[in-house]
C-alpha positions as CSV (number, residue, x, y, z in Angstrom):
1,M,117.5,137.2,247.1
2,H,119.7,140.2,247.5
3,N,117.9,143.4,248.2
4,R,119.0,147.1,248.3
5,R,120.0,146.9,251.9
6,S,122.3,143.8,251.5
7,F,123.8,145.5,248.4
8,L,124.7,148.6,250.3
9,K,126.4,146.6,253.0
10,T,128.8,145.2,250.4
11,S,128.8,147.8,247.7
12,G,132.2,149.2,248.6
13,K,133.9,145.9,247.8
14,A,131.7,145.0,244.9
15,L,131.8,148.3,243.1
16,G,135.4,148.8,243.8
17,G,136.0,145.7,241.7
18,L,133.5,146.6,239.0
19,F,134.9,148.1,235.8
20,F,133.3,149.2,232.6
21,C,135.4,150.1,229.6
22,G,134.5,153.3,227.9
23,C,135.9,154.7,224.8
24,G,135.7,157.9,222.8
25,L,135.6,156.2,219.4
26,S,132.6,157.5,217.5
27,P,131.4,157.0,213.9
28,A,132.4,159.6,211.4
29,A,130.4,162.8,211.8
30,D,128.6,162.4,208.5
31,D,127.4,158.9,209.6
32,Q,126.0,160.0,213.0
33,P,122.2,159.9,213.0
34,K,120.2,162.4,215.1
35,R,119.8,161.2,218.7
36,I,116.4,160.0,219.7
37,T,116.1,160.0,223.5
38,P,113.8,159.4,225.1
39,V,111.8,157.3,222.7
40,F,108.2,157.9,221.9
41,I,106.1,155.9,219.4
42,N,102.5,157.0,218.8
43,G,102.8,159.3,221.8
44,K,103.8,156.5,224.1
45,R,107.1,156.5,226.0
46,I,109.0,153.3,225.1
47,K,111.4,151.6,227.6
48,T,114.5,150.5,225.7
49,I,116.4,147.4,226.8
50,D,119.9,146.5,225.8
51,V,120.4,142.7,226.2
52,H,124.1,142.8,225.3
53,A,126.2,144.8,227.7
54,H,129.3,143.8,229.7
55,C,131.0,144.3,233.0
56,M,133.7,142.6,235.0
57,F,134.6,142.3,238.7
58,Q,138.2,142.6,239.7
59,D,138.1,140.1,242.6
60,A,136.9,137.4,240.3
61,I,139.5,138.3,237.6
62,D,142.2,138.0,240.3
63,L,141.4,134.3,240.8
64,M,142.7,133.7,237.3
65,G,146.3,134.2,238.6
66,E,148.8,134.6,235.8
67,D,146.0,134.6,233.2
68,A,144.3,137.6,234.8
69,K,146.1,140.1,232.6
70,S,144.6,138.5,229.4
71,V,141.0,138.7,230.6
72,P,140.1,142.3,229.6
73,P,139.6,142.4,225.8
74,P,142.1,144.3,223.7
75,T,139.8,147.3,223.1
76,K,140.2,151.0,223.7
77,G,139.9,152.0,227.3
78,V,139.3,148.7,229.1
79,P,142.3,148.5,231.5
80,E,142.0,151.9,233.0
81,H,138.2,152.5,233.2
82,F,136.8,151.6,236.6
83,I,133.6,153.5,236.3
84,K,131.0,154.3,239.0
85,I,127.4,153.2,238.5
86,N,126.1,156.7,237.9
87,E,128.6,157.1,235.1
88,R,127.4,153.9,233.5
89,I,123.8,155.1,233.7
90,K,124.8,158.4,232.2
91,A,126.4,156.6,229.3
92,M,123.3,154.5,228.8
93,E,121.1,157.5,228.7
94,A,123.4,159.1,226.1
95,Q,122.6,156.0,223.9
96,G,118.9,156.2,224.6
97,I,119.0,153.0,226.6
98,D,116.8,152.7,229.7
99,M,118.0,149.3,231.0
100,Q,121.0,147.0,230.4
101,V,121.1,143.3,230.8
102,L,124.6,142.7,232.0
103,S,126.8,139.7,231.2
104,I,130.4,138.6,231.7
105,N,132.1,136.8,228.8
106,P,133.3,133.4,230.2
107,Y,137.0,133.5,230.7
108,W,137.1,130.6,233.2
109,Y,136.3,127.6,231.1
110,R,139.8,126.2,231.3
111,K,140.1,126.6,235.1
112,D,139.7,123.8,237.7
113,K,136.4,123.2,239.3
114,E,137.1,125.0,242.6
115,T,138.5,128.1,240.9
116,A,135.9,128.4,238.2
117,A,133.1,127.9,240.8
118,E,134.5,130.7,243.0
119,I,134.8,133.0,240.0
120,C,131.2,132.4,239.0
121,R,130.0,132.8,242.6
122,L,131.6,136.2,242.9
123,N,130.3,137.3,239.5
124,N,126.8,136.2,240.3
125,L,126.9,137.7,243.8
126,H,128.0,141.1,242.5
127,L,125.6,141.0,239.6
128,A,122.7,140.3,241.9
129,E,123.7,143.1,244.3
130,L,124.0,145.5,241.4
131,C,120.6,144.6,240.0
132,A,119.1,144.9,243.5
133,L,120.5,148.4,243.8
134,R,119.0,149.7,240.5
135,P,116.4,147.2,239.3
136,D,115.0,149.9,237.0
137,K,118.4,150.1,235.2
138,F,120.0,146.7,235.4
139,A,119.2,143.0,235.0
140,A,121.8,140.3,234.4
141,F,122.7,136.9,233.1
142,A,124.5,134.5,235.5
143,S,127.9,133.1,235.0
144,L,128.2,129.3,234.8
145,T,131.0,126.7,235.0
146,M,129.9,125.1,231.7
147,Q,133.0,122.9,231.8
148,Y,131.3,121.2,234.8
149,P,127.7,120.8,233.6
150,E,126.3,119.3,236.8
151,L,127.6,122.3,238.8
152,A,126.3,124.7,236.1
153,V,122.8,123.3,236.6
154,E,123.0,124.1,240.3
155,Q,124.4,127.5,239.7
156,L,121.7,128.4,237.2
157,E,118.9,127.3,239.5
158,F,120.4,129.3,242.4
159,A,121.0,132.4,240.3
160,V,117.5,132.4,239.0
161,K,115.5,131.4,242.1
162,H,117.6,133.2,244.8
163,Q,119.5,136.0,243.1
164,G,116.9,137.2,240.6
165,L,119.2,136.7,237.5
166,R,117.5,136.3,234.2
167,G,119.2,133.3,232.7
168,A,122.9,132.7,231.9
169,A,125.6,134.0,229.5
170,I,127.6,131.1,228.0
171,G,130.3,130.9,225.3
172,G,130.0,129.4,221.9
173,S,131.6,126.2,223.1
174,V,133.8,124.8,225.8
175,A,137.4,124.1,224.5
176,G,135.9,123.4,221.1
177,Q,133.1,121.1,222.4
178,D,129.7,122.3,221.4
179,F,126.7,122.6,223.6
180,S,124.8,120.2,221.4
181,D,126.9,117.4,223.1
182,P,124.6,115.4,225.4
183,K,126.9,116.2,228.4
184,Y,125.5,119.8,228.3
185,H,121.9,118.9,227.9
186,P,121.1,119.0,231.6
187,V,122.0,122.7,231.5
188,L,119.7,123.2,228.5
189,A,116.9,121.3,230.2
190,K,117.2,123.3,233.4
191,A,117.1,126.6,231.4
192,Q,113.9,125.3,229.7
193,E,112.4,124.2,233.0
194,L,113.1,127.6,234.6
195,N,111.9,129.5,231.5
196,V,115.0,131.6,231.3
197,A,117.3,132.4,228.4
198,L,120.8,131.2,227.5
199,F,122.8,134.1,226.0
200,I,125.4,132.7,223.6
201,H,128.3,135.1,223.4
202,P,131.2,133.9,221.2
203,Q,134.9,133.5,222.1
204,S,136.3,133.4,218.6
205,T,137.5,130.2,217.0
206,P,141.0,129.4,218.3
207,Q,141.4,126.6,215.8
208,L,141.8,129.3,213.1
209,A,144.2,131.5,215.1
210,Q,146.9,131.2,212.5
211,R,144.7,132.4,209.7
212,F,143.4,135.2,211.8
213,K,146.8,136.8,212.3
214,G,147.4,140.1,210.6
215,N,145.7,143.4,210.3
216,G,142.1,144.0,211.3
217,W,141.5,142.0,214.4
218,M,140.1,139.1,212.4
219,S,139.9,136.9,215.4
220,N,137.1,139.1,216.6
221,V,135.6,140.5,213.4
222,I,135.4,137.1,211.7
223,G,136.1,134.7,214.6
224,N,133.3,135.9,216.9
225,P,130.4,135.7,214.5
226,L,131.8,132.5,213.1
227,D,131.8,131.0,216.6
228,T,128.2,131.9,217.1
229,T,127.2,130.5,213.7
230,I,128.8,127.2,214.4
231,A,127.2,127.0,217.9
232,L,123.7,127.7,216.5
233,Q,124.2,125.3,213.5
234,H,125.0,122.4,215.9
235,L,121.9,123.1,218.1
236,I,119.8,123.0,214.9
237,Y,121.4,120.1,213.0
238,E,121.8,117.8,216.1
239,G,118.1,118.1,216.9
240,V,118.6,119.9,220.2
241,L,116.0,122.5,219.4
242,D,113.5,119.7,218.7
243,K,114.4,118.0,222.0
244,Y,114.0,121.3,223.9
245,P,111.4,123.2,221.9
246,Q,110.8,125.8,224.6
247,L,114.4,126.6,225.2
248,K,115.2,130.3,224.9
249,V,118.5,130.9,223.1
250,L,119.7,134.4,222.5
251,A,122.5,134.9,220.0
252,A,124.9,137.8,220.1
253,H,126.0,139.9,217.1
254,G,122.9,139.2,215.2
255,G,123.5,135.4,215.3
256,G,126.8,135.7,213.5
257,F,126.6,134.7,209.8
258,L,123.6,132.4,210.2
259,G,120.9,134.8,209.3
260,S,122.6,136.1,206.1
261,Y,123.1,132.6,204.6
262,A,120.5,130.5,206.3
263,P,118.9,129.0,203.2
264,R,122.1,127.1,202.4
265,M,121.4,124.9,205.4
266,D,118.2,123.6,203.8
267,H,120.2,122.1,200.9
268,S,123.0,120.4,202.7
269,C,121.5,116.9,203.3
270,F,120.2,116.8,199.7
271,V,123.5,117.8,198.2
272,S,125.6,115.6,200.5
273,P,123.5,112.9,202.2
274,Q,126.6,111.1,203.3
275,N,127.4,114.0,205.6
276,C,124.0,113.8,207.4
277,D,123.1,111.4,210.1
278,P,120.0,109.3,209.0
279,N,119.1,108.9,212.7
280,I,118.6,112.6,213.2
281,V,115.3,113.6,211.5
282,L,114.5,117.3,212.1
283,K,110.9,118.3,212.5
284,K,111.3,121.2,210.1
285,K,113.6,122.8,207.6
286,P,116.9,123.9,209.2
287,S,116.3,127.6,208.3
288,E,112.9,127.5,210.0
289,Y,114.6,127.1,213.4
290,L,115.8,130.7,213.2
291,K,112.3,131.7,214.2
292,Q,112.7,129.7,217.4
293,L,115.9,131.6,218.4
294,Y,116.5,135.2,219.5
295,F,119.0,137.6,218.0
296,D,120.5,140.9,219.1
297,S,120.5,143.9,216.7
298,L,124.2,144.4,216.6
299,V,124.5,144.2,212.8
300,F,125.6,147.9,212.3
301,T,123.2,149.2,209.6
302,P,119.5,149.6,209.1
303,E,119.8,147.5,205.9
304,A,121.4,144.6,207.7
305,L,118.9,144.8,210.5
306,A,116.0,144.8,208.0
307,Y,117.4,141.6,206.4
308,L,117.8,139.9,209.8
309,V,114.2,140.7,210.6
310,S,113.1,139.3,207.2
311,Q,114.8,136.0,208.0
312,V,113.9,135.5,211.7
313,G,110.9,137.8,212.3
314,A,110.7,141.1,214.2
315,S,109.5,139.2,217.3
316,Q,112.9,137.5,217.6
317,V,115.1,140.6,217.6
318,V,116.2,142.6,220.6
319,I,118.6,145.5,221.0
320,G,122.2,144.6,221.7
321,T,125.2,147.0,221.7
322,D,128.2,145.2,223.3
323,H,128.5,148.3,225.5
324,P,130.8,149.6,226.8
325,I,132.9,148.5,223.9
326,P,132.0,151.0,221.2
327,W,130.7,148.8,218.5
328,E,127.3,150.5,218.4
329,E,126.8,154.1,219.5
330,F,123.3,154.6,218.0
331,P,121.2,151.4,218.8
332,V,117.9,153.2,219.0
333,E,118.4,155.2,215.9
334,R,119.3,152.1,213.8
335,V,116.0,150.5,214.7
336,M,114.0,153.7,214.0
337,A,115.8,154.1,210.6
338,T,115.1,150.5,209.5
339,K,112.7,150.4,206.7
340,G,109.8,147.9,206.6
341,L,109.2,147.8,210.3
342,S,105.8,148.6,211.8
343,N,105.5,150.6,215.0
344,A,104.7,147.4,216.8
345,D,107.9,145.9,215.4
346,R,109.9,148.8,216.6
347,I,108.3,148.7,220.1
348,G,109.2,145.0,220.3
349,I,112.8,145.4,219.2
350,L,113.4,148.4,221.4
351,G,112.3,146.7,224.5
352,G,109.1,144.7,224.3
353,N,110.7,141.5,223.0
354,A,113.4,141.6,225.6
355,A,110.9,142.0,228.4
356,R,109.0,139.0,227.1
357,L,112.1,136.9,226.6
358,L,113.6,137.7,230.1
359,N,110.4,138.1,232.1
360,L,111.0,141.7,232.8
361,K,108.3,144.2,233.9
362,I,108.3,147.4,231.9
């Protein structure tokens, strides 16, 4: 386990390669809610936890060789913002966020075993050091070589047992192959055994790249939530969530399009039985599995958040911002403005649910 002393010995190298993108893009003035920071409910100070926040480490990116330049996403401010830890904390405080759970979107799935393993080793080392330095402010999801599942199992166990990481961040698939495929089941089984979460963060759907061309960054705006939707659908329909009923799966971006159209799943095998495998008999209706999953709150409006909660339950929703990419500048205020939530619901979404999901002490 990395402690504060071991972190300080290597912090110069680690933090020199750590960059957070920051951007000045803000909602229109008329749409900006009043800041609520710090958060009190019924006179009690509430610790807020953002489970969807990103960082990168330059020494790991450098191992991508010629592909390194394509790793940072095409968003405002990413290339030039190598920000110090105190600046990240200041940005968190401005959002009303007390703790971030950091993750690195997997850019190494097409790399060879040796290169991918070293990228993940560096990522997990630096994440562990960072969390050891400020355990009150940071937790993290490990990076895994999911294209090599046996190695990923070893990485996950080491990251959790020896580095203090809280699970793993994975993509929506590996080169179009979904995690419902039995070759990935050992990773799912290990996560269930360790009682840690797998955070599914999409990587768009490259099969639709031609249709995504044009104005509006559709590969992200449509492609990312679609990728998550497909990943979750496979876990449900292939019976994976029945096989691993205690598996903790956290979905980015409110679970994509799944929550807003879930009841359609319940009709598919009735309408088209020839497209359903008679050997796979689910233990409950497909839509009921949503209450077995966890979803971040990155759905942009209180109305959308209220609907997500109505479909999956308040206990399954946690704050997610995608910080430092400026998708959501007012995460706390969105939760507080959502109608139909009880104070207990709000306390859970703001931090209590994440603490339970990730075994965090608050």
